[in-house]
C-alpha positions in Angstrom: 7.3 -73.3 15.7 10.7 -72.3 13.6 12.6 -69.8 15.1 16.3 -67.9 13.1 19.6 -69.4 13.7 22.8 -68.1 13.2 23.3 -70.1 10.2 22.0 -68.0 7.4 18.2 -67.8 7.9 17.6 -65.0 10.2 15.8 -62.7 9.1 17.4 -59.9 8.6 17.7 -56.6 10.9 14.9 -54.4 11.4 15.6 -50.7 9.4 13.0 -48.9 9.2 15.1 -46.1 7.7 15.4 -47.7 4.1 13.1 -49.2 2.2 11.5 -53.1 2.2 10.0 -54.7 -0.6 6.9 -56.5 1.9 6.4 -53.1 3.3 6.2 -51.4 -0.2 4.2 -53.6 -1.8 1.7 -53.6 1.4 1.7 -49.8 1.3 0.7 -50.3 -1.8 -1.8 -52.5 -1.1 -3.9 -50.5 1.5 -1.9 -52.2 4.5 -0.7 -50.9 7.7 2.5 -52.4 8.3 5.1 -50.3 6.7 7.2 -46.9 7.9 7.8 -43.8 5.8 10.7 -44.7 3.7 8.4 -47.4 2.1 6.2 -44.9 1.6 7.7 -42.5 0.2 9.0 -45.3 -2.3 5.7 -46.3 -3.2 5.0 -42.5 -3.7 7.8 -42.5 -6.5 6.5 -45.5 -8.0 3.1 -44.2 -8.4 4.3 -40.9 -10.0 6.4 -42.1 -12.3 3.1 -44.8 -13.2 0.5 -44.7 -11.3 -0.9 -48.0 -11.9 1.2 -49.9 -10.3 -1.6 -50.0 -7.3 -3.9 -51.3 -9.9 -1.0 -54.3 -11.1 -0.4 -55.1 -7.6 -4.0 -55.8 -6.7 -4.5 -57.5 -10.1 -1.4 -60.2 -8.7 -3.9 -60.9 -5.8 -6.8 -61.0 -8.3 -5.1 -63.3 -10.1 -3.7 -65.4 -7.1 -7.1 -66.3 -5.7 -8.1 -67.3 -9.0 -4.6 -70.0 -9.3 -5.1 -71.9 -5.9 -8.3 -72.1 -6.7 -7.8 -74.0 -9.2 -4.5 -76.1 -7.8 -7.3 -76.6 -4.9 -9.4 -78.5 -7.5 -6.4 -80.5 -8.4 -6.1 -82.1 -4.9 -3.1 -80.6 -3.5 -2.4 -80.0 0.5 0.7 -78.4 0.8 1.4 -74.7 -0.3 5.1 -73.0 0.1 5.0 -69.5 -0.5 8.3 -67.7 -1.1 8.8 -64.1 -0.6 5.8 -64.4 1.0 5.5 -60.2 2.0 3.4 -58.9 4.8 0.0 -61.0 5.4 -2.7 -59.3 3.0 -6.4 -60.5 2.8 -7.1 -62.7 0.8 -3.5 -64.4 2.0 -3.1 -68.2 0.8 -3.9 -69.8 3.9 -7.0 -67.9 3.9 -8.2 -68.6 0.6 -7.0 -72.4 1.2 -9.5 -72.6 3.8 -12.2 -72.0 2.0 -11.9 -75.4 0.1 -9.3 -76.7 2.5 -9.0 -77.0 6.6 -7.1 -79.2 7.2 -4.4 -79.0 4.1 -0.9 -77.4 5.4 0.4 -73.1 4.4 4.3 -72.7 4.5 6.0 -68.8 4.6 9.0 -68.4 3.7 10.6 -64.5 3.6 13.5 -62.6 5.1 12.5 -59.8 6.6 12.0 -59.5 10.4 8.3 -57.4 10.5 6.8 -60.0 8.1 7.6 -63.2 10.0 7.3 -61.3 13.3 4.4 -60.1 11.5 3.8 -64.1 10.0 4.3 -65.9 13.8 1.9 -63.7 15.8 -1.1 -63.0 14.6 -1.0 -66.0 11.4 0.7 -69.3 12.9 -0.4 -68.8 16.2 -4.0 -68.9 15.2 -3.9 -72.0 12.6 -1.4 -75.3 13.2 -1.4 -76.0 9.8 -0.1 -72.6 8.9 3.4 -72.3 9.2 6.6 -69.4 8.8 9.8 -70.3 8.0 12.5 -67.3 8.1 15.0 -67.2 5.5 16.1 -66.1 1.8 14.2 -67.5 -0.8 17.5 -67.1 -2.9 19.0 -70.3 -1.5 16.4 -73.3 -2.5 18.6 -76.2 -0.5 18.2 -74.1 2.6 14.9 -72.9 2.1 13.8 -76.7 1.4 15.9 -77.9 4.1 14.0 -75.6 6.9 10.1 -76.9 4.9 11.4 -80.7 5.4 12.6 -79.4 9.6 9.2 -78.4 10.4 6.9 -81.7 9.3 4.7 -79.5 8.2 4.7 -80.2 4.3 5.5 -83.7 2.8 7.5 -82.9 -0.6 7.8 -86.3 -1.1 4.0 -85.9 -1.9 2.4 -83.0 -4.3 2.5 -79.7 -3.4 2.0 -75.9 -4.8 5.2 -73.5 -5.1 4.4 -69.8 -5.1 6.6 -67.3 -6.3 4.6 -64.2 -6.0 6.2 -61.4 -7.6 9.8 -61.6 -6.7 11.7 -63.5 -10.1 11.6 -59.3 -10.9 14.2 -59.2 -8.1 16.5 -61.7 -10.4 18.3 -61.2 -13.4 16.6 -63.7 -16.1 19.2 -66.4 -15.9 19.1 -66.1 -12.1 16.0 -66.6 -12.5 15.5 -69.3 -14.2 17.9 -71.2 -12.3 16.4 -70.8 -9.1 13.0 -72.1 -9.9 14.5 -75.0 -11.5 16.3 -76.1 -8.0 13.4 -75.9 -7.1 11.2 -77.7 -9.1 13.7 -80.5 -9.0 12.9 -81.4 -5.8 9.5 -81.2 -6.1 7.2 -84.2 -6.7 5.8 -85.0 -10.2 2.3 -83.8 -9.8 3.4 -80.6 -7.8 2.3 -77.1 -9.2 4.0 -73.6 -9.3 2.4 -70.3 -9.6 4.5 -67.3 -10.7 3.5 -64.5 -11.2 5.7 -61.4 -12.4 5.9 -57.5 -12.7 7.0 -55.8 -16.4 6.6 -52.3 -18.0 7.2 -51.6 -21.9 10.6 -50.0 -21.8 9.4 -46.3 -21.6 8.1 -47.0 -17.9 10.0 -50.3 -17.4 13.6 -48.3 -17.1 12.2 -45.1 -15.1 10.9 -48.0 -12.6 13.5 -49.7 -12.5 15.8 -46.7 -12.0 13.4 -45.1 -9.2 13.3 -48.4 -7.3 16.1 -48.5 -4.3 14.6 -51.8 -1.6 16.6 -53.5 -4.4 18.2 -54.3 -7.6 14.3 -54.8 -9.8 14.7 -56.4 -13.6 12.5 -55.4 -16.3 12.2 -59.2 -18.4 10.3 -59.7 -21.3 6.8 -62.2 -21.3 9.6 -64.6 -23.1 12.3 -64.2 -20.4 8.8 -64.7 -18.0 7.8 -67.8 -20.3 11.0 -69.5 -19.7 11.0 -69.3 -15.8 8.7 -72.7 -15.9 11.5 -75.2 -16.5 10.5 -78.6 -16.8 7.0 -77.7 -16.0 3.8 -77.9 -18.6 2.0 -74.8 -18.7 -2.0 -74.4 -17.4 -3.9 -73.0 -20.7 -4.4 -70.1 -21.5 -0.4 -70.4 -20.2 1.9 -67.2 -19.8 -0.3 -63.6 -19.9 -1.6 -60.8 -18.1 -2.8 -61.7 -15.1 -6.4 -59.7 -15.7 -6.8 -62.5 -18.5 -5.8 -65.6 -17.0 -8.7 -68.1 -16.0 -7.6 -72.1 -15.9 -9.2 -74.0 -18.8 -9.3 -71.3 -21.5 -7.3 -71.4 -24.6 -6.6 -68.2 -25.5 -6.4 -65.4 -22.7 -9.5 -63.1 -22.3 -9.3 -59.2 -24.0 -7.9 -56.9 -22.0 -7.1 -53.4 -22.7 -3.3 -52.5 -23.6 -1.5 -50.6 -20.6 2.2 -49.9 -20.6 3.0 -51.9 -17.3 1.7 -55.6 -16.0 1.7 -58.4 -14.6 2.9 -61.7 -16.1 0.9 -64.7 -14.5 1.4 -68.5 -15.6 0.2 -72.0 -13.6 2.5 -74.9 -14.0 2.7 -78.5 -13.7 5.2 -81.3 -13.1 4.7 -83.8 -14.8 
């Protein structure tokens, strides 16, 4: 089991008085691993845009479909960056539906997330690991992943960046994904989702969200977050409309907020 060290990989110290990205998200999904500050932030977001809770659920449903698709490509290593608190179905639970031997590594820098993963998930499955690291530092993250010996990065893997890139400005998000993709073997997949809103709503959300700096990316920005990758049809679209193999997205009702989603493969 990987443990935090003093070289930039230790999770941030727990401060329950400040809202936290993973714990606010947990509350929106109906979880119990959150504190008053997290719930207060989530309630402020819901007051601005009540469909926020529906958006995080849509993100989870998309992740199930995307992982089912990647599993069908015989990928046996899964790396979930900025994983957040375990939410059913978690990545390893989805993977286990089809593959009992695939390796899953979660990465997060929140102590509550890491402690939960170590205690409840890694201890019950020897093919699941949790790494305490900041996804904004690809070299450190990938170095720790290699040290665990669980995922072989010389083989095709699946990289998951779900609802994390809206915490980076667009140029930094592109560079971040590119740094990870550059180290992946050909045949690897990237699953990516980003929350966004039309300006009237998006601007209010970004100003209210005080657990981290939030950026309201355009659909064009999100499409650019797949550097050097071929997009799986239907490409980048509303998470409600993504189904592998569709040439065009399914129809869905317009809404001020949405989760943009896509899957790319490195050739």
